[in-house]
Backbone bond lengths (Angstrom), bond angles and torsions (degrees), N, CA, C in turn:
res aa  C-N    CA-C-N  psi(-1)  N-CA   C-N-CA  omega(-1)  CA-C   N-CA-C  phi
1 M - - - 1.459 - - 1.532 109.18 -
2 I 1.303 116.13 142.15 1.462 122.95 178.70 1.521 109.02 -82.72
3 K 1.323 115.78 131.85 1.462 120.00 177.27 1.529 109.66 -74.46
4 E 1.318 115.44 148.80 1.469 121.38 -179.47 1.535 112.02 -57.47
5 E 1.329 116.63 -35.72 1.465 120.29 -179.80 1.522 111.07 -63.09
6 L 1.343 116.65 -40.58 1.459 120.68 178.54 1.524 110.15 -70.77
7 L 1.309 117.40 -44.14 1.458 121.41 180.00 1.527 111.16 -57.56
8 A 1.318 117.53 -37.41 1.466 121.72 -179.91 1.534 111.77 -65.56
9 L 1.337 117.51 -23.25 1.463 121.56 -178.81 1.522 113.78 -91.70
10 L 1.321 116.61 -24.38 1.460 120.63 -174.60 1.521 112.21 -80.13
11 V 1.335 115.25 140.42 1.460 122.40 174.62 1.527 108.05 -135.20
12 C 1.307 116.29 160.93 1.454 121.35 176.35 1.531 108.62 -64.77
13 P 1.328 117.86 130.48 1.458 119.72 -179.44 1.530 114.10 -66.42
14 L 1.310 118.11 -15.96 1.466 119.89 179.59 1.524 112.61 -84.66
15 G 1.315 117.21 -64.31 1.460 120.64 -174.60 1.518 114.62 -103.43
16 R 1.321 117.18 1.08 1.477 124.24 178.80 1.523 112.92 63.93
17 A 1.333 117.00 24.94 1.467 121.28 177.71 1.532 109.86 -82.80
18 P 1.320 117.18 155.30 1.473 120.48 176.60 1.525 111.02 -61.89
19 L 1.313 115.50 158.76 1.463 122.49 177.43 1.514 109.29 -112.23
20 R 1.337 115.47 151.87 1.464 120.08 173.27 1.520 107.24 -120.97
21 L 1.305 115.31 150.39 1.450 121.79 -179.78 1.522 109.86 -89.48
22 E 1.320 116.83 126.26 1.467 123.34 175.52 1.518 107.30 -131.12
23 G 1.317 116.51 100.37 1.457 120.62 -178.37 1.514 110.80 62.40
24 E 1.326 116.70 -120.61 1.462 122.22 179.09 1.521 111.96 -104.60
25 T 1.333 116.64 31.11 1.459 120.70 176.41 1.523 109.83 -137.23
26 L 1.323 114.95 155.51 1.455 122.41 171.25 1.519 106.50 -106.54
27 V 1.322 117.16 131.98 1.462 122.12 -175.98 1.521 109.12 -118.31
28 C 1.328 115.40 130.03 1.465 120.28 176.95 1.524 108.87 -67.89
29 T 1.320 116.00 131.09 1.458 120.85 -178.97 1.529 112.42 -74.47
30 R 1.314 117.56 -10.86 1.463 120.43 -179.95 1.528 112.72 -104.19
31 C 1.334 116.95 -54.91 1.468 118.92 -173.70 1.523 113.40 -100.85
32 G 1.332 117.68 -15.46 1.454 120.53 176.67 1.512 116.11 86.21
33 L 1.342 118.18 3.35 1.463 119.29 175.16 1.519 109.50 -56.65
34 R 1.346 116.47 143.40 1.457 122.05 -177.59 1.526 108.68 -115.79
35 Y 1.324 115.71 117.68 1.456 122.62 -179.58 1.520 109.51 -101.46
36 A 1.324 116.45 127.03 1.463 121.48 -178.97 1.529 110.72 -71.92
37 I 1.322 114.58 150.85 1.463 122.05 172.32 1.522 106.30 -116.11
38 N 1.322 117.00 116.71 1.458 122.26 -178.59 1.517 109.94 -115.98
39 D 1.327 116.73 120.35 1.467 122.33 -178.76 1.525 111.58 53.60
40 G 1.337 116.22 38.30 1.457 121.39 177.78 1.514 115.36 81.51
41 I 1.346 116.93 3.18 1.473 121.16 -177.67 1.524 108.92 -113.77
42 P 1.340 117.60 119.81 1.466 119.19 179.43 1.530 111.30 -73.64
43 N 1.319 115.90 135.85 1.463 122.21 175.02 1.519 106.55 -93.23
44 M 1.328 116.29 102.73 1.459 121.13 -173.80 1.530 113.54 -96.48
45 L 1.322 117.34 20.94 1.459 121.05 175.80 1.522 108.98 -82.12
46 Y 1.322 117.41 113.73 1.461 118.77 -176.40 1.521 111.73 -66.02
47 E 1.336 117.61 -23.75 1.455 120.47 177.19 1.535 111.54 -65.79
48 E 1.328 117.00 -24.20 1.458 121.90 -179.58 1.530 112.75 -103.57
49 A 1.324 116.99 -0.63 1.461 121.16 -179.33 1.527 110.20 -74.69
50 E 1.325 115.52 155.23 1.464 121.71 177.29 1.524 108.79 -85.19
51 L 1.316 115.90 127.84 1.464 120.84 178.59 1.525 110.26 -72.71
52 P 1.332 116.57 150.24 1.468 119.47 175.85 1.531 110.37 -64.73
53 E 1.321 116.32 157.62 1.457 121.46 179.39 1.524 110.32 -57.11
54 G 1.317 116.16 133.96 1.456 121.86 178.06 1.518 114.76 87.67
55 V 1.317 117.65 -5.44 1.466 121.57 179.62 1.524 108.01 -102.39
56 K 1.343 116.15 129.56 1.455 120.12 -175.47 1.524 114.16 -98.13
57 S 1.340 117.43 -21.17 1.464 119.60 -179.29 1.525 110.56 -154.15
58 I 1.306 115.27 164.49 1.471 121.84 177.84 1.533 110.09 -57.34
59 A 1.332 116.73 -37.09 1.470 121.08 -178.29 1.530 112.32 -63.48
60 D 1.333 117.56 -20.06 1.461 121.30 -179.54 1.528 113.32 -86.87
61 L 1.311 118.21 -5.35 1.466 121.57 -178.61 1.521 111.27 -71.41
62 E 1.323 116.56 151.05 1.469 122.31 -179.03 1.529 112.43 -53.22
63 C 1.335 117.24 -45.58 1.467 119.77 -177.12 1.528 111.30 -67.77
64 S 1.334 118.09 -31.21 1.448 121.05 176.72 1.522 110.67 -71.22
65 K 1.321 117.07 -43.29 1.456 121.39 179.66 1.521 111.84 -64.00
66 A 1.328 116.53 -33.01 1.458 121.28 -179.12 1.524 111.31 -76.02
67 G 1.332 116.80 -9.95 1.471 120.28 -179.78 1.500 113.65 83.69
68 D 1.335 117.30 12.64 1.467 120.82 -178.78 1.523 112.31 -75.00
69 V 1.323 117.09 -22.32 1.464 121.03 -178.46 1.515 109.36 -136.62
70 K 1.306 113.83 161.37 1.451 120.53 174.93 1.517 107.88 -131.24
71 P 1.354 117.32 84.56 1.459 120.05 -177.93 1.510 111.95 -60.04
72 S 1.319 115.54 147.17 1.470 119.42 179.47 1.506 110.88 -84.00
């Protein structure tokens, strides 16, 4: 489980939005990317994150469309 102190420091690596804890995943409050937590360690690689339902690529995310990020 992620401690509240750590959760308060973590942000989505794409749009820098806060994350919320949902079960064993961290979810971006802006774009909805879902980052897995394995053995208590969050995997913050957006390339390995689960896309929100209906989104086919990183370029389709709200923060990408707004020009806030430039995914590689």
